[in-house]
C-alpha positions in Angstrom: 3.2 -47.6 33.3 4.6 -44.2 34.3 2.4 -41.2 35.1 2.9 -39.7 31.6 1.7 -42.8 29.9 -1.3 -43.0 32.2 -2.2 -39.4 31.6 -2.3 -40.1 27.8 -4.4 -43.2 28.3 -6.8 -41.1 30.4 -7.0 -38.5 27.6 -7.8 -41.1 25.0 -10.5 -42.5 27.3 -12.0 -39.0 27.7 -12.4 -38.7 23.9 -9.5 -36.4 23.1 -8.5 -36.8 19.5 -6.3 -33.7 18.8 -3.2 -32.5 20.6 -1.1 -29.5 19.6 2.1 -27.9 20.9 5.9 -27.9 20.9 8.1 -30.5 22.4 10.3 -29.7 25.4 12.3 -31.5 28.1 9.8 -31.1 30.9 6.8 -32.3 28.9 8.7 -34.7 26.7 7.4 -38.0 28.1 3.7 -36.8 27.6 4.4 -35.7 24.0 6.0 -39.1 23.2 2.9 -40.8 24.6 0.6 -38.6 22.5 2.6 -39.2 19.4 2.2 -43.0 19.9 -1.5 -42.8 20.6 -3.2 -44.0 17.4 -6.5 -42.2 18.2 -4.8 -38.8 18.6 -3.8 -36.5 15.8 -0.6 -34.6 16.9 0.0 -31.1 15.5 3.5 -29.8 16.0 3.2 -26.0 15.8 5.6 -23.1 15.3 4.6 -21.3 18.4 2.7 -22.2 21.6 -0.1 -19.7 21.2 -1.1 -21.1 17.9 -1.4 -24.5 19.5 -4.0 -23.0 21.9 -5.8 -21.6 18.8 -5.9 -25.0 17.2 -7.4 -26.5 20.3 -9.8 -23.6 20.5 -11.0 -23.9 16.9 -11.4 -27.7 17.3 -13.6 -27.3 20.4 -15.8 -24.6 18.8 -16.5 -26.8 15.9 -16.7 -30.3 17.6 -17.7 -29.4 21.1 -14.9 -31.8 22.3 -11.9 -30.4 24.2 -8.5 -30.8 22.6 -5.2 -30.8 24.4 -2.3 -28.4 24.2 1.2 -29.2 25.5 4.2 -26.9 26.2 7.5 -27.0 27.9 8.2 -25.3 31.2 8.9 -21.6 31.7 8.8 -19.2 28.7 7.2 -21.9 26.5 4.2 -22.2 28.8 4.1 -18.4 29.1 4.0 -18.1 25.3 0.6 -19.8 25.4 -1.0 -17.0 27.5 -2.4 -15.0 24.6 -4.4 -18.0 23.4 -5.5 -19.0 26.9 -6.8 -15.4 27.5 -8.8 -15.5 24.3 -10.3 -18.9 25.1 -11.2 -17.8 28.6 -12.9 -14.7 27.2 -15.0 -16.7 24.8 -15.6 -19.6 27.2 -13.9 -22.3 25.0 -13.0 -25.7 26.7 -9.5 -26.9 26.2 -6.9 -28.7 28.4 -3.4 -27.1 28.5 -0.8 -29.5 29.8 1.9 -27.1 31.1 5.3 -28.6 31.7 7.0 -27.7 35.0 10.4 -28.1 36.5 10.9 -30.8 39.2 8.9 -30.3 42.5 12.1 -29.6 44.6 13.6 -27.1 42.2 11.0 -24.4 42.7 11.7 -21.2 44.6 15.4 -21.2 43.6 15.0 -19.2 40.4 15.8 -22.4 38.5 16.0 -22.4 34.7 12.4 -22.3 33.2 10.8 -21.8 36.6 7.3 -20.2 36.2 4.5 -20.1 38.9 1.8 -21.7 36.8 -1.0 -21.1 39.3 -0.1 -17.4 39.7 0.2 -16.8 36.0 -2.9 -18.7 34.7 -5.2 -18.9 37.7 -7.2 -15.7 36.8 -7.8 -16.7 33.2 -8.8 -20.3 33.5 -11.7 -22.2 34.8 -9.4 -24.4 36.8 -5.6 -24.6 37.3 -4.5 -27.9 38.9 -1.3 -29.8 39.6 -0.4 -33.5 39.8 2.2 -33.3 42.6 2.2 -37.1 43.3 1.1 -40.2 41.3 -1.6 -40.9 43.8 -3.4 -37.7 42.7 -3.5 -38.6 39.0 -7.0 -40.1 38.7 -9.0 -37.5 40.7 -7.1 -34.5 39.3 -7.5 -35.5 35.7 -11.2 -36.3 36.4 -11.6 -32.9 38.0 -10.2 -31.3 34.9 -12.7 -32.9 32.6 -15.6 -32.3 34.9 -14.8 -28.6 34.8 -14.4 -28.7 31.0 -17.8 -30.3 30.6 -19.9 -28.7 33.3 -21.7 -25.3 33.3 -20.0 -22.5 31.4 -17.0 -23.9 29.5 -13.5 -22.5 29.7 -9.8 -23.5 29.5 -8.2 -25.7 32.1 -4.5 -25.8 32.9 -2.9 -28.9 34.3 0.6 -28.4 35.7 2.9 -31.4 35.3 6.2 -31.4 37.2 8.9 -33.2 35.3 9.9 -35.6 38.0 6.4 -36.8 38.6 5.9 -37.7 35.0 8.5 -40.4 35.2 7.2 -42.0 38.4 5.3 -45.3 38.4 1.5 -44.7 38.1 -1.0 -46.3 40.4 -2.6 -49.5 39.3 -6.1 -48.2 39.7 -7.5 -47.8 36.1 -8.8 -44.4 35.2 -12.5 -44.2 34.5 -13.5 -41.4 32.2 -16.3 -38.9 32.9 -17.3 -38.4 29.2 -20.9 -37.1 29.7 -21.5 -33.5 30.7 -23.3 -32.7 33.9 -26.4 -30.5 33.0 -29.1 -28.8 35.0 -32.6 -27.9 34.0 -34.4 -24.7 35.0 -36.9 -23.9 37.7 -40.3 -25.0 36.3 -42.1 -22.0 37.9 -39.7 -19.6 36.1 -40.2 -21.6 32.9 -44.0 -21.0 33.1 -43.5 -17.3 33.8 -41.2 -17.0 30.8 -43.6 -18.7 28.4 -46.5 -16.5 29.4 -44.4 -13.4 29.0 -43.2 -14.4 25.6 -46.6 -15.4 24.4 -48.1 -12.1 25.5 -45.3 -10.0 24.0 -46.2 -7.7 21.0 -42.5 -7.0 20.1 -40.4 -10.0 21.4 -36.6 -10.1 20.9 -34.4 -13.1 21.5 -30.7 -12.6 21.9 -28.4 -15.6 22.1 -24.7 -16.3 22.4 -22.2 -19.2 22.1 -23.9 -21.0 25.0 -26.4 -22.2 22.4 -23.6 -23.7 20.3 -21.8 -25.4 23.2 -25.1 -26.8 24.5 -26.0 -28.0 21.0 -29.3 -26.3 21.4 -29.8 -24.8 17.9 -32.7 -27.2 17.0 -34.6 -26.4 20.2 -34.0 -22.6 19.6 -35.5 -22.8 16.1 -38.4 -24.9 17.4 -39.3 -22.4 20.1 -38.8 -19.4 17.8 -41.2 -20.9 15.3 -43.7 -22.0 18.0 -44.1 -18.4 19.4 -42.9 -16.4 16.4 -39.8 -15.0 18.1 -37.2 -13.0 16.1 -33.6 -14.1 17.0 -30.3 -12.2 17.0 -26.9 -13.7 18.0 -23.7 -12.3 19.4 -20.7 -12.3 17.2 -19.3 -15.5 18.6 -22.8 -16.9 18.7 -23.2 -16.4 14.9 -24.5 -19.6 13.3 -26.5 -20.6 16.5 -29.6 -19.7 14.6 -29.8 -20.1 10.8 -29.4 -16.7 9.2 -31.5 -17.7 6.2 -34.5 -18.3 8.5 -37.3 -15.7 8.2 -37.1 -14.9 11.9 -33.3 -14.4 11.9 -32.1 -10.9 12.8 -28.4 -11.6 12.2 -26.0 -10.2 14.8 -27.5 -8.0 17.5 -27.0 -6.5 20.9 -28.4 -3.8 23.3 -29.5 -1.7 21.9 -26.9 -1.3 19.2 -23.9 -3.6 18.8 -20.7 -2.8 16.9 -21.5 -5.4 14.3 -25.3 -5.4 14.7 -27.6 -5.4 11.8 -30.3 -2.8 11.2 -33.1 -5.3 11.9 -31.6 -6.5 15.1 -31.0 -3.0 16.4 -34.5 -1.9 15.7 -36.0 -5.0 17.2 -33.9 -4.5 20.4 -34.9 -0.8 20.7 -38.6 -1.5 20.2 -38.9 -4.7 22.3 -41.3 -5.2 25.1 -40.0 -8.7 26.2 -36.4 -9.8 25.7 -35.1 -13.4 26.1 -31.3 -13.7 26.5 -29.7 -17.2 26.4 -26.1 -18.1 27.0 -24.6 -14.7 26.3 -22.7 -12.0 28.1 -23.3 -8.3 27.7 -19.8 -7.3 26.5 -19.0 -3.7 25.8 -19.1 -4.0 22.0 -22.6 -5.5 22.2 -24.1 -3.1 24.7 -23.7 0.3 23.1 -26.7 1.5 25.2 -28.5 0.2 28.2 -31.4 -2.1 27.8 -34.4 0.2 27.2 -36.6 0.9 30.2 -39.9 -1.0 30.6 -38.7 -4.2 29.1 -39.4 -7.6 30.7 -36.0 -9.4 30.6 -35.9 -13.2 30.8 -32.3 -14.4 31.3 -31.2 -18.0 30.7 -27.6 -19.0 31.6 -25.7 -22.0 33.0 -23.3 -19.7 34.9 -24.7 -18.2 38.1 -22.1 -15.4 38.0 -23.8 -14.1 34.8 -27.2 -13.7 36.4 -28.2 -10.0 36.7 -24.6 -9.1 36.0 -25.0 -6.3 33.4 -28.7 -6.2 33.0 -31.2 -7.1 35.7 -33.4 -10.1 34.9 -37.1 -10.0 35.7 -37.2 -13.8 35.2 -33.8 -15.5 35.8 -33.5 -19.2 34.8 -30.3 -21.0 35.8 -29.7 -24.0 33.6 -28.3 -25.6 30.5 -29.6 -23.9 27.3 -30.7 -27.2 25.6 -32.6 -28.4 28.6 -34.2 -25.1 29.4 -35.4 -24.6 25.8 -36.9 -28.1 25.8 -38.7 -27.2 29.0 -40.0 -24.0 27.3 -41.3 -25.9 24.3 -43.1 -28.4 26.5 -44.6 -25.6 28.6 -45.8 -23.7 25.6 -47.5 -26.7 24.2 -49.0 -27.6 27.5 -50.0 -24.2 28.9 -51.0 -22.0 25.9 -54.3 -22.2 24.0 -54.1 -22.9 20.3 -54.6 -19.3 19.2 -51.5 -18.3 21.1 -49.4 -20.8 19.0 -50.5 -19.5 15.6 -47.8 -17.7 13.5 -47.9 -14.0 14.1 -47.6 -12.6 10.6 -47.1 -9.0 11.7 -43.8 -9.9 13.5 -42.4 -11.7 10.4 -43.5 -8.8 8.2 -41.7 -6.3 10.4 -38.5 -8.4 10.4 -38.6 -8.8 6.6 -39.1 -5.1 6.0 -36.1 -4.2 8.1 -34.0 -6.9 6.5 -34.7 -5.6 3.1 -33.6 -2.1 4.2 -30.4 -3.6 5.6 -29.7 -5.4 2.4 -30.1 -2.1 0.5 -27.4 -0.6 2.8 -25.0 -3.5 2.2 -25.5 -3.7 -1.6 -23.3 -0.8 -2.7 -20.5 -2.2 -0.4 -20.6 -5.8 -1.6 -20.8 -4.7 -5.3 -18.3 -1.8 -5.0 -15.9 -1.2 -7.9 -13.5 0.7 -5.7 -9.7 0.3 -6.0 -8.2 -0.7 -3.6 -11.0 -3.3 -3.3 -13.7 -2.8 -0.7 -13.3 -5.5 2.0 -17.1 -6.2 2.0 -16.8 -7.0 -1.7 -14.1 -9.6 -0.9 -16.4 -11.5 1.5 -19.3 -11.3 -0.8 -17.4 -12.7 -3.8 -16.0 -15.5 -1.8 -19.4 -16.4 -0.3 -20.9 -16.7 -3.8 -18.6 -19.7 -4.5 -19.1 -21.6 -1.2 -21.9 -23.9 0.0 -22.6 -22.5 3.5 -24.0 -25.8 4.7 -20.6 -27.4 4.0 -18.3 -24.6 4.9 -16.7 -23.2 8.1 -15.7 -19.5 8.0 -13.5 -17.9 10.6 -12.7 -14.2 11.1 -9.7 -12.6 12.8 -9.3 -9.6 15.0 -9.5 -6.0 13.9 -11.7 -4.4 11.3 -11.8 -7.6 9.3 -14.4 -8.9 11.7 -17.1 -6.5 10.5 -16.4 -6.9 6.8 -16.5 -10.7 7.2 -19.4 -11.3 9.6 -21.9 -9.0 7.9 -22.0 -10.1 4.3 -21.6 -13.8 5.1 -24.8 -15.8 5.8 -24.3 -18.8 8.2 -26.9 -21.4 7.9 -25.7 -24.3 10.1 -24.5 -24.5 13.7 -20.8 -24.1 14.1 -20.4 -23.0 10.4 -19.0 -19.6 11.4 -16.4 -19.2 14.2 -16.7 -15.7 15.6 -14.9 -14.4 18.6 -14.4 -11.1 20.4 -13.8 -11.4 24.1 -10.1 -10.8 24.0 -9.5 -10.7 20.2 -6.0 -12.0 19.9 -4.5 -11.1 16.5 -3.8 -14.1 14.3 -6.3 -16.4 16.1 -8.0 -17.6 13.0 -5.1 -19.4 11.3 -4.6 -21.9 14.1 -8.3 -22.1 14.8 -8.9 -23.0 11.1 -6.5 -25.9 11.4 -8.4 -27.0 14.5 -11.7 -26.6 12.7 -10.5 -28.7 9.8 -9.3 -31.4 12.1 -12.8 -31.4 13.7 -14.7 -31.5 10.4 -12.3 -32.9 7.7 -15.0 -33.1 5.1 -15.9 -29.4 5.5 -14.3 -26.5 3.5 -12.5 -24.2 6.0 -11.5 -20.6 5.3 -9.9 -18.1 7.6 -10.3 -14.4 6.8 -7.5 -12.3 8.2 -6.0 -8.8 8.1 -2.4 -8.3 7.1 -1.3 -7.5 10.6 -3.1 -10.6 12.0 -1.4 -12.8 9.4 1.9 -11.3 10.2 1.6 -12.5 13.8 1.0 -16.2 13.1 2.0 -16.7 9.4 4.6 -19.3 10.1 2.0 -21.8 11.2 0.7 -21.9 7.6 3.5 -24.4 7.3 1.9 -26.4 10.1 -1.2 -26.9 8.0 0.9 -27.8 5.0 3.1 -30.3 6.9 0.1 -31.8 8.6 -1.9 -32.3 5.3 -4.6 -30.1 6.7 -5.8 -28.1 3.7 -7.3 -24.7 4.5 -7.9 -21.5 2.6 -6.4 -18.3 4.1 -7.7 -15.0 2.8 -5.6 -12.0 3.7 -7.3 -8.6 3.4 -4.2 -6.4 3.0 -4.7 -2.7 3.7 -1.0 -2.3 4.6 -1.6 -0.8 8.0 -3.0 -0.7 11.5 -5.1 2.0 13.0 -6.3 2.5 16.6 -7.4 5.1 19.0 -5.4 6.0 22.0 -6.2 8.4 24.8 -3.7 11.2 25.4 -2.9 12.7 28.8 -5.4 15.5 28.2 -8.1 12.8 27.6 -8.6 13.8 24.0 -8.7 11.0 21.4 -5.5 10.9 19.4 -5.5 8.9 16.2 -2.4 6.8 15.8 -1.9 5.2 12.4 0.9 2.9 11.4 1.7 2.2 7.7 3.6 -0.9 7.1 6.2 -0.8 4.3 4.5 -1.7 1.1 6.1 -4.3 -1.1 6.1 -7.2 1.3 5.2 -10.4 -0.6 2.8 -12.5 1.4 2.3 -14.8 -1.5 6.1 -15.5 -1.8 6.1 -16.3 2.0 3.2 -18.7 1.6 4.8 -20.5 -1.3 8.1 -20.7 0.7 6.1 -22.4 3.4 4.7 -25.0 1.0 1.3 -23.5 0.3 -0.3 -22.3 -2.9 -0.8 -18.6 -3.2 -2.3 -15.9 -5.5 -3.0 -12.1 -5.3 -6.0 -10.0 -6.4 -5.8 -6.2 -6.8 -8.9 -5.6 -9.0 -12.5 -6.4 -8.0 -13.2 -8.1 -11.3 -10.4 -10.6 -10.6 -11.8 -11.8 -7.3 -14.1 -14.5 -8.6 -11.5 -16.1 -10.8 -8.8 -16.0 -8.1 -11.1 -17.5 -5.5 -12.3 -20.2 -7.8 -8.8 -21.4 -8.4 -7.9 -21.2 -4.7 -11.0 -23.2 -3.7 -10.2 -25.8 -6.3 -6.6 -26.1 -4.9 -7.8 -26.6 -1.4 -10.3 -29.2 -2.4 -7.4 -31.0 -4.0 -5.5 -31.1 -0.7 -3.4 -27.9 -0.9 -3.4 -25.2 1.8 -3.8 -22.0 -0.1 -3.4 -18.2 0.5 -5.2 -15.5 -1.3 -3.9 -12.0 -0.7 -6.4 -9.2 -1.6 -5.3 -5.5 -1.7 -8.1 -3.7 0.1 -9.0 -0.2 1.2 -9.5 0.6 4.9 -13.0 0.5 6.2 -14.5 1.5 9.5 -17.4 3.3 11.1 -21.1 2.8 11.3 -23.2 1.3 8.4 -26.4 3.0 9.5 
């Protein structure tokens, strides 16, 4: 076999089941091999960046890396927006980047792009197979990086001339299992004693819980020690939001999308446990309050003490560390320390009820144009959260989607925010549906985000991948710029009204409908959901008002 065929064989052996991208001359041999691999679903997209989004969504739902392929030069460069987003949110995917022949470089040849220079700073690893003898160990190195420690995208550069060469006879042996490390037992004991003695504990977790598949252990520890739990935006669903100890989305001490109960718990905490999360700007609106004992758990040593100093730092995989904590609590603590602490649950429930009273006028609003919170609320009333995957897009649509929707199962809500590429959720919804074909998948987008990736609705139609796309259309984009004199200047762009997203969706082969009145939402969504369940990708456009600002 040639190198291209052997690479495909290795990918199948590593459990890859989805590949997405666009055919090109330099990567052609690999694409043909992927198309002929019975175990791999091939998605031919309309742009390279959406192929990255498909792989990203698939990995966030399944935990299994998918593959992206692109031709050399500008085609590979087109994938950058997606790679940056996956790197920001630590999502594992393998990007097979086509490259011109090894001896054509440095001559400004057609489609010449320095892959290592371009992608090196936004990937966990950028590697090259420059000779057939390197194939086995380079591919294995890629998958070790995809499965070890903090996840992230990996780029594998494939020169065109190498792909046609004869492959070595040595059979590729897959890695398959991740390499995990547990925490220091002494630090585990210190953490358990601190949490058990806390009067106002606060647990704050990120997507590290999801990628480690540690949600069950998190629930068990929370119930054992009566610990209220908040998540980051892209960690939403790591802890069931219908659980009495759930705080919803949180941060320090106030997050952009944080709930009232999470904010109060963070501000009043005496002991804080953070697991698998970074302290990004939109989740750290104020420093961690003074006097708090901070216990930090992370698989990535570069995250330790980075933004907030840890009093107890535990380097290790979230699932293994949580198991250690559970065992330590049961073995070290007396029975009276393991009894439910009713006062903590009462305080969480009191704040939650106040939060719901803040949301109620928004989700039941009769405003015209329709309030965006009302859109999410009406949709959520028709969906079974245990069998649904909801994705949000970039922009203000994030807040009006993540707040009213209650995620009850791990990986049932795909949140993101590190780099926030507009249009992400369309491709990611396709990837999510491929990962969980029996789940109902819905992407909630703004009109600008849909405009960036709308053509790939046809990818879902052509691939028989039925998804629901909800476009909250407020006909504009708004942002804050800083002028030369450092005063905030508000820049607002109004898009020409009258553009017909429904007509576009129908031209691409999807079903489509539009809602302009709040009373019409329930009926429009019911028909759309039924269409998706009968195998038709469907778009619902809702005319909404603009919404921004703090809720409390």
